[in-house]
C-alpha positions as CSV (number, residue, x, y, z in Angstrom):
1,M,6.3,-9.5,6.7
2,S,8.0,-10.5,3.5
3,E,11.3,-9.0,2.4
4,I,9.8,-8.1,-0.9
5,I,7.3,-5.8,0.9
6,T,8.9,-2.5,1.8
7,T,8.3,-1.1,5.3
8,L,7.7,2.6,5.1
9,T,8.0,5.3,7.8
10,D,7.4,9.0,7.9
11,A,11.2,9.4,7.5
12,T,11.6,7.1,4.4
13,F,8.2,7.6,2.7
14,E,9.0,10.4,0.2
15,E,12.4,9.0,-0.7
16,V,11.1,5.5,-1.4
17,I,8.0,6.7,-3.3
18,G,10.1,9.2,-5.3
19,A,12.8,6.6,-6.2
20,S,10.4,3.8,-7.2
21,E,10.8,3.0,-10.9
22,K,7.5,1.2,-11.0
23,P,4.1,1.9,-9.4
24,I,4.0,1.2,-5.7
25,L,0.9,0.2,-3.8
26,V,1.1,1.4,-0.2
27,D,-1.0,-0.3,2.5
28,F,-1.9,2.1,5.3
29,W,-2.6,-0.3,8.2
30,A,-2.4,-0.9,12.0
31,E,-1.7,-4.0,14.1
32,W,-5.1,-3.9,15.7
33,C,-7.0,-3.7,12.5
34,G,-8.9,-6.9,11.6
35,P,-9.5,-6.1,7.9
36,C,-5.8,-5.1,7.6
37,R,-4.9,-8.6,8.7
38,T,-7.4,-10.0,6.2
39,I,-5.8,-8.4,3.2
40,A,-2.2,-8.9,4.4
41,P,-1.8,-12.4,2.8
42,I,-3.3,-11.0,-0.4
43,L,-0.7,-8.3,-0.5
44,E,2.1,-10.9,0.1
45,E,0.8,-12.8,-2.9
46,F,0.7,-9.6,-5.0
47,A,4.3,-8.9,-4.0
48,V,5.4,-12.2,-5.6
49,E,2.9,-12.6,-8.4
50,Q,2.7,-9.0,-9.6
51,S,6.3,-7.9,-8.9
52,D,6.9,-7.1,-12.6
53,K,4.0,-4.7,-12.6
54,F,4.1,-2.9,-9.2
55,A,5.8,-2.9,-5.8
56,I,4.1,-3.1,-2.3
57,G,4.8,-1.0,0.7
58,K,3.3,-0.9,4.2
59,L,3.0,2.0,6.5
60,D,1.8,1.6,10.1
61,V,-0.6,4.5,10.8
62,D,-0.2,4.3,14.5
63,V,3.6,4.9,14.3
64,N,3.7,7.1,11.2
65,V,0.9,9.6,11.9
66,A,2.4,12.5,9.7
67,T,2.2,10.5,6.5
68,A,-1.2,9.1,7.2
69,T,-2.5,12.6,7.9
70,K,-0.8,14.0,4.8
71,F,-2.7,11.6,2.6
72,S,-6.0,12.0,4.5
73,V,-6.2,8.4,5.6
74,M,-9.3,8.3,7.7
75,S,-10.0,4.6,7.8
76,I,-7.9,1.5,7.4
77,P,-7.0,-0.4,5.5
78,T,-6.5,2.3,2.8
79,L,-4.4,1.3,-0.2
80,L,-2.9,4.2,-2.2
81,L,-1.3,3.4,-5.6
82,F,1.5,5.8,-6.5
83,K,2.7,6.2,-10.0
84,D,5.6,8.6,-10.7
85,G,5.3,9.8,-7.1
86,E,1.6,10.8,-7.5
87,V,-1.5,9.0,-6.1
88,V,-3.4,7.5,-9.0
89,A,-5.9,5.3,-7.0
90,R,-7.3,5.1,-3.5
91,L,-8.9,1.8,-2.3
92,V,-10.5,1.8,1.1
93,G,-11.5,-1.3,3.0
94,A,-10.8,-5.0,2.6
95,K,-11.8,-6.5,-0.7
96,P,-11.4,-10.0,-2.3
97,K,-8.1,-10.6,-4.2
98,G,-9.7,-10.4,-7.6
99,A,-11.5,-7.1,-6.9
100,L,-8.3,-5.6,-5.5
101,L,-6.2,-6.7,-8.4
102,Q,-8.8,-5.4,-11.0
103,E,-8.8,-2.0,-9.4
104,I,-5.1,-1.8,-9.1
105,T,-4.3,-3.0,-12.6
106,S,-6.9,-0.7,-14.1
107,N,-4.9,2.2,-12.7
108,L,-1.5,1.1,-13.9
């Protein structure tokens, strides 16, 4: 995983989201999830190409069950866009890069 993508845990989630000066897109994923692996390179590209607009974080739902439960993550990948500490968008499932970017930027 890229150094420009923040790895989140149950212990760090609230602090990182609360301290973020720009919107942060959090990828709720798991190692065994095929669609999660499909969108991972897209998120890496966003981390570089869109770094001026939003940040990227990843949370492994198998290891960080409390946070996944708190945000009612029922299927993965689920992408939650946080702005000022609040969820402003929920994207579920793998989508092409253009579709993901359009949904994200429309909620910035």
